[in-house]
C-alpha atoms as one frame of an Amber mdcrd trajectory, in Angstrom:
protein
  47.748  97.665 115.121  46.987  97.640 118.860  47.043  94.493 120.975  43.279
  94.805 121.467  42.702  94.615 117.707  45.157  91.719 117.389  43.403  89.975
 120.276  39.979  90.414 118.679  41.215  89.013 115.358  42.843  85.990 116.998
  39.813  85.333 119.190  37.352  85.438 116.299  39.596  83.513 113.905  40.421
  80.798 116.420  36.840  80.322 117.591  35.541  80.257 114.016  38.278  77.825
 113.007  37.391  75.454 115.842  33.693  75.704 114.928  34.372  74.825 111.298
  36.828  72.045 112.187  34.188  70.168 114.199  32.611  67.232 112.469  29.796
  64.883 113.522  31.037  61.849 115.427  29.007  58.827 116.411  31.255  58.091
 119.341  34.355  55.933 119.608  34.108  53.136 120.449  30.477  52.357 119.699
  27.959  52.132 122.520  27.867  48.743 124.208  28.618  46.600 127.241  32.259
  46.276 128.302  34.082  44.863 131.352  33.594  47.375 134.171  36.965  49.115
 134.676  36.029  50.416 138.139  36.029  46.974 139.780  37.922  43.697 139.785
  34.639  41.778 139.919  33.156  40.008 136.921  30.820  42.801 135.934  29.964
  44.776 132.819  29.271  48.485 132.479  27.559  50.332 129.645  29.601  52.777
 127.551  27.198  55.135 125.746  29.746  55.943 122.986  30.944  59.005 124.911
  31.177  58.103 128.595  30.788  55.322 131.145  27.278  55.311 132.555  25.742
  53.926 135.752  24.248  50.929 133.925  25.948  47.718 135.106  25.229  44.012
 134.758  26.760  41.042 136.590  28.745  38.495 134.635  31.294  38.511 131.884
  35.083  38.695 132.185  36.688  40.941 134.779  38.351  44.085 133.467  42.109
  44.085 132.873  43.651  46.694 135.135  46.955  47.493 133.443  50.316  48.066
 135.130  52.161  51.147 136.329  54.286  52.779 133.611  53.328  50.100 131.132
  52.066  50.180 127.590  50.789  53.606 126.649  52.649  55.679 129.256  55.883
  56.207 127.312  55.730  57.276 123.708  56.674  59.863 121.067  55.485  62.645
 123.369  58.869  62.348 125.123  60.648  63.550 121.986  58.446  66.633 121.775
  59.472  67.417 125.343  63.150  66.869 124.557  62.874  69.131 121.495  61.247
  71.855 123.608  64.067  71.673 126.159  66.684  71.893 123.394  64.979  74.983
 121.905  64.803  76.672 125.306  68.433  75.913 126.118  69.682  77.052 122.715
  67.626  80.243 122.865  68.857  80.951 126.376  72.512  80.601 125.364  72.125
  82.812 122.286  70.153  85.429 124.223  72.719  85.675 127.011  75.536  86.089
 124.509  73.754  88.532 122.198  71.360  90.360 124.523  68.674  90.210 121.814
  65.398  89.726 123.698  63.612  88.665 120.508  65.679  85.472 120.587  64.366
  84.671 124.066  60.858  85.640 123.018  60.871  83.191 120.101  62.544  80.482
 122.199  59.898  80.950 124.910  57.075  80.714 122.384  58.430  77.613 120.624
  59.627  75.959 123.827  56.326  76.519 125.601  54.413  75.252 122.559  56.589
  72.135 122.508  55.995  71.392 126.187  52.247  71.883 125.693  52.130  69.576
 122.685  54.180  66.933 124.526  51.658  66.904 127.369  48.738  66.782 124.954
  50.216  63.786 123.124  50.775  62.085 126.477  47.145  62.587 127.473  46.081
  61.429 124.009  47.812  58.102 124.650  45.705  57.678 127.783  42.347  58.905
 126.418  42.534  58.575 122.609  41.686  62.243 122.191  42.352  61.976 118.462
  39.101  60.015 118.202  37.085  63.099 119.139  39.228  66.171 118.390  41.714
  66.798 115.594  44.992  68.772 115.736  43.394  71.649 113.797  40.888  72.128
 116.600  43.639  72.137 119.237  45.502  74.834 117.313  42.344  76.860 116.656
  41.253  76.830 120.305  44.768  77.794 121.427  44.774  80.708 118.949  41.294
  81.807 120.036  42.289  81.788 123.704  45.511  83.648 122.899  43.314  86.378
 121.449  41.074  86.318 124.515  44.146  86.839 126.713  45.118  89.995 124.819
  41.531  91.168 124.594  40.189  90.347 128.067  42.561  89.055 130.761  45.464
  91.429 130.079  43.240  94.493 130.167  41.201  93.491 133.215  44.341  92.540
 135.178  45.961  95.879 134.275  42.837  97.755 135.273  42.705  96.035 138.690
  46.433  96.614 139.300  46.203 100.300 138.413  43.006 100.861 140.381  43.386
  98.621 143.436  46.971  97.370 143.496  48.839  94.131 142.951  47.378  92.391
 146.024  43.825  92.866 144.729  44.889  91.706 141.273  46.322  88.444 142.614
  43.175  87.877 144.672  40.986  88.145 141.574  43.369  86.597 139.062  41.735
  83.163 139.244  38.348  84.534 138.250  39.789  86.741 135.501  42.180  84.243
 133.939  40.142  81.048 134.295  37.102  82.923 133.005  39.147  84.061 130.013
  40.446  80.557 129.313  36.945  79.091 129.384  35.499  81.632 126.940  36.263
  79.683 123.760  35.466  76.175 125.126  32.137  77.287 126.640  31.171  79.223
 123.538  31.794  76.146 121.400  29.788  74.019 123.844  26.844  76.426 123.764
  26.672  76.318 119.962  26.650  72.522 120.035  30.276  71.724 119.313  32.645
  69.373 121.199  30.185  68.115 123.817  31.846  64.729 124.195  33.534  64.599
 127.657  36.857  63.728 126.031  36.421  66.614 123.607  35.833  68.874 126.593
  39.140  67.754 128.094  40.879  68.344 124.757  39.543  71.866 124.222  40.114
  72.700 127.899  43.768  71.719 127.597  44.078  73.530 124.254  42.708  76.703
 125.816  45.176  76.403 128.690  47.958  75.964 126.134  46.947  79.149 124.332
  47.019  81.088 127.583  50.352  79.608 128.705  52.102  80.248 125.376  50.855
  83.834 125.187  51.666  84.701 128.792  55.094  83.054 128.723  56.080  84.898
 125.554  54.865  88.217 126.971  56.806  87.702 130.192  60.067  87.296 128.282
  59.761  90.903 127.101  58.246  92.261 130.310  60.917  90.748 132.547  63.738
  92.012 130.318  62.369  95.563 130.378  61.259  95.583 134.015  62.353  98.333
 136.360  61.407  99.516 139.802  60.511  97.495 142.919  59.447  93.868 142.996
  55.972  92.683 144.043  56.787  93.095 147.718  58.548  96.430 147.276  61.571
  95.023 149.105  64.045  95.130 146.243  64.693  96.066 142.649  63.640  93.700
 139.884  66.532  91.869 138.223  66.331  92.330 134.443  69.708  90.846 133.531
  69.744  88.179 130.770  70.618  85.481 133.310  67.617  86.462 135.473  65.301
  86.536 132.442  66.413  83.040 131.402  65.964  81.689 134.931  62.488  83.208
 135.200  61.399  81.888 131.804  62.554  78.325 132.450  60.866  78.382 135.862
  57.672  79.636 134.233  57.660  77.048 131.439  57.991  74.085 133.788  56.060
  75.190 136.891  53.749  78.171 136.403  52.502  77.466 132.879  51.576  73.783
 133.400  49.212  74.930 136.137  47.319  76.990 133.563  46.416  74.031 131.384
  45.903  71.677 134.325  43.437  74.076 135.975  41.429  74.546 132.790  41.666
  70.839 132.019  40.246  70.018 135.459  37.389  72.512 135.091  36.499  71.171
 131.638  36.791  67.526 132.700  34.347  68.111 135.568  31.886  70.304 133.686
  31.694  68.372 130.429  31.305  65.021 132.187  28.551  66.235 134.498  26.687
  67.935 131.661  26.895  64.801 129.526  25.716  62.416 132.233  23.138  64.604
 133.971  22.205  67.369 131.534  21.157  70.650 133.107  21.031  68.927 136.524
  24.813  68.788 136.426  25.193  72.559 136.076  25.644  73.318 139.766  28.339
  70.665 140.026  30.005  71.998 136.870  29.949  75.565 138.181  31.258  74.350
 141.525  34.221  72.676 139.848  34.989  75.812 137.846  34.692  78.010 140.960
  37.012  75.708 142.935  39.642  75.941 140.209  39.334  79.742 140.263  39.856
  79.820 144.033  42.934  77.574 143.898  44.361  79.713 141.079  43.874  82.919
 143.083  45.325  81.414 146.260  48.401  80.286 144.356  49.038  83.752 142.892
  48.185  85.529 146.148  50.940  83.588 147.895  53.460  85.712 145.937  52.453
  88.813 147.926  50.958  87.322 151.091  54.265  86.641 152.857  56.317  89.697
 151.951  57.157  90.334 155.623  58.161  86.723 156.323  61.054  85.441 154.156
  60.808  81.919 155.583  57.090  81.666 154.784  57.725  83.158 151.346  60.325
  80.458 150.621  57.929  77.801 151.865  55.201  79.095 149.563  57.613  78.913
 146.629  58.289  75.244 147.389  54.581  74.546 147.711  54.055  75.885 144.184
  56.172  72.999 142.911  54.084  70.602 144.975  50.920  72.184 143.570  51.912
  71.178 140.028  52.014  67.519 141.094  48.761  67.782 143.051  46.941  69.430
 140.151  48.185  66.728 137.773  46.831  64.058 140.118  43.459  65.841 140.324
  43.349  66.277 136.542  44.155  62.604 136.031  41.502  61.544 138.543  38.788
  63.330 136.555  40.152  62.680 133.079  40.584  58.931 133.593  36.833  58.605
 134.100  36.642  59.027 130.322  39.258  56.425 129.341  37.543  54.508 126.494
  37.029  50.741 126.757  39.690  49.827 124.199  42.410  51.494 126.289  41.489
  49.982 129.660  44.249  47.553 130.560  46.610  49.199 128.086  47.151  52.550
 129.782  49.149  52.748 132.999  47.158  51.742 136.078  46.971  55.298 137.372
  44.727  56.099 134.388  42.305  53.186 134.887  38.776  54.608 135.484  37.656
  54.610 139.115  34.675  55.929 141.048  32.390  55.758 138.054  28.639  56.449
 138.408  27.061  54.187 141.004  25.932  51.112 139.151  22.434  49.704 139.031
  21.319  46.563 137.303  20.137  46.674 133.712
């Protein structure tokens, strides 16, 4: 069975599974007036059961603001992360001693899945994602996007590389890969599923997880069997077990998180704007998606842009680590706008909603 057929099956099965797993929700918590989390003043803001609106009214108790690293920041998600690290380390040791690439492939898949799930459970503690999306949906969307990767992104990227070269492929990679990751979430949105802003964040992250797990697992095999020059053509690719392990660990903790953060940002922007402003929010939603695509392409292009300048190339590598932190901050800034009333004051202060719609009296 070819990868295209496998991709089509996974895409259809995952998308259908997510469609079926959706169930009507009235919104959690119920619509009503709550202390406005975007100000320290004694003011109330209306929560419409899915998002904070621009409706405000003076009076009432001031909102509790929470404290840094308090309450809901630490939790069971840490143990998922620890388990993922243990799996990766164990797989790496066994692979280097046995030379069996399948061991590293399985360790990469399970380790990457563990890191993804740890991050999802962390975000759930800040946004109560379980109120709007169940674990079955997260798995289904990840499977559907995994199929889309094999069906769409892998083939388009290969076609660009073969036809125009690696530099052109990295320039267009943001459009190709972010477009692929948004296929399942946007399709579900169009058919009327998961339109809650928090649900959009959940399916956006799940889609990023599917992409990251698939790509990371593929790279374990591709790196081990690589031959010929590197991207810059300045040396021969290192396919030793030690190099494969180093590359996989680097990918799991730096490259792959960017995939789900980028898609999470795009979904957080688009779903929120569509919920609050309807079709009038489309240009803003498309702008957010396009910006994510540009950042993605610039990041990948940096791998080939400084081939003739080793110092600049090293600097770009460092900046990729910085980019992970920056993208997390951007993701948090958009996602925290959807923190539900019951979690305000409980989550860490960095997740308290800010810059909500401009208020006007009720």
